[in-house]
C-alpha positions in Angstrom: 2.3 -13.9 12.0 2.0 -12.7 15.6 4.7 -10.1 15.0 2.5 -8.5 12.4 -0.6 -8.3 14.6 1.3 -6.7 17.4 3.1 -4.4 15.0 -0.3 -3.2 13.7 -1.6 -2.5 17.2 0.5 0.7 17.5 2.8 1.9 20.2 6.5 1.3 20.1 6.2 -1.7 17.7 4.3 0.1 14.9 4.9 -1.6 11.6 7.1 0.4 9.2 8.8 -0.8 6.0 11.1 0.7 3.4 11.6 -0.4 -0.2 10.4 0.3 -3.7 6.8 1.3 -4.5 5.0 1.1 -7.8 1.4 1.4 -9.0 -1.2 -0.8 -10.7 -1.2 -1.0 -14.5 -4.4 0.2 -16.2 -5.3 -3.3 -17.2 -6.3 -4.1 -13.7 -9.2 -1.6 -13.7 -12.4 -3.4 -12.8 -10.8 -6.7 -11.8 -11.4 -8.3 -8.5 -8.7 -7.9 -5.9 -7.6 -10.6 -3.4 -9.9 -9.2 -0.8 -12.9 -9.5 -3.2 -13.4 -5.8 -3.9 -13.1 -4.4 -7.4 -9.9 -2.4 -8.2 -10.7 1.2 -9.2 -7.8 3.5 -10.2 -9.6 6.5 -8.7 -9.8 5.0 -5.2 -7.1 5.3 -2.5 -6.1 1.7 -2.3 -3.0 -0.5 -2.3 -1.6 -4.0 -2.6 0.7 -5.4 0.1 1.9 -8.9 0.5 1.4 -9.4 4.3 -0.7 -6.6 5.9 -4.3 -7.6 6.6 -7.0 -6.3 4.3 -8.5 -3.1 5.6 -5.2 -1.8 7.1 -4.7 1.9 6.5 -1.1 2.8 5.7 0.8 6.0 5.0 3.0 5.7 2.0 5.7 8.3 1.7 7.8 8.9 -1.5 11.2 9.4 0.1 12.4 11.4 -2.9 10.0 14.3 -2.3 8.4 13.5 1.1 4.9 13.5 -0.4 2.6 11.0 1.3 -0.8 9.5 1.1 -3.0 7.3 3.2 -4.3 4.2 1.4 -6.3 1.1 2.4 -4.8 -2.4 1.7 -7.3 -4.3 -0.5 -5.1 -6.6 -2.5 -2.0 -8.8 -2.4 1.2 -7.8 -4.2 3.3 -6.5 -5.7 4.7 -9.6 -7.3 8.0 -8.2 -8.4 11.1 -8.7 -6.3 12.2 -5.7 -4.3 8.8 -3.9 -4.4 6.9 -3.6 -1.2 3.6 -1.9 -2.3 1.5 -1.2 -5.3 -0.6 1.9 -5.2 -3.8 2.8 -7.1 -3.3 5.3 -9.9 -4.9 8.1 -7.8 -2.6 7.5 -4.8 0.5 7.2 -7.1 -0.4 10.6 -8.7 -0.6 12.3 -5.3 3.0 11.3 -4.4 4.4 11.9 -7.9 5.1 8.3 -8.7 3.5 8.0 -12.1 6.3 9.3 -14.3 9.0 7.4 -12.5 7.0 4.2 -12.3 9.0 3.0 -9.2 10.2 5.1 -6.4 11.7 4.5 -2.9 8.9 4.6 -0.3 8.3 4.2 3.4 5.2 2.4 4.5 3.8 2.9 8.0 0.6 1.5 9.5 -1.7 4.3 10.7 -4.8 2.2 11.4 -5.0 -1.6 12.0 -7.5 -3.6 10.0 -10.9 -3.9 11.7 -11.3 -7.1 13.8 -13.3 -9.9 12.2 
């Protein structure tokens, strides 16, 4: 995925994506994520299918222009058409809870730390 790494580096090729965003169900509280960390609904985290763990993204609800910064710690969402799952805290901040799914824009603001 060389396009992804260069896109995360910043500059003219900054990674952005538009689609549907949702949030984690309560049943995932305390479960291990794909990165090995434990999901906590009160943290500012997210699941994305391709961005490296540790990447910080700004997620904007395009219906109301509210946005949050979250760190990618998991893989998902696993529903066609959805591009990101937010923690409950992050979803609340952009007014996503009642709707369940909203149109969002995802933009990388900080690439994952090098390993």
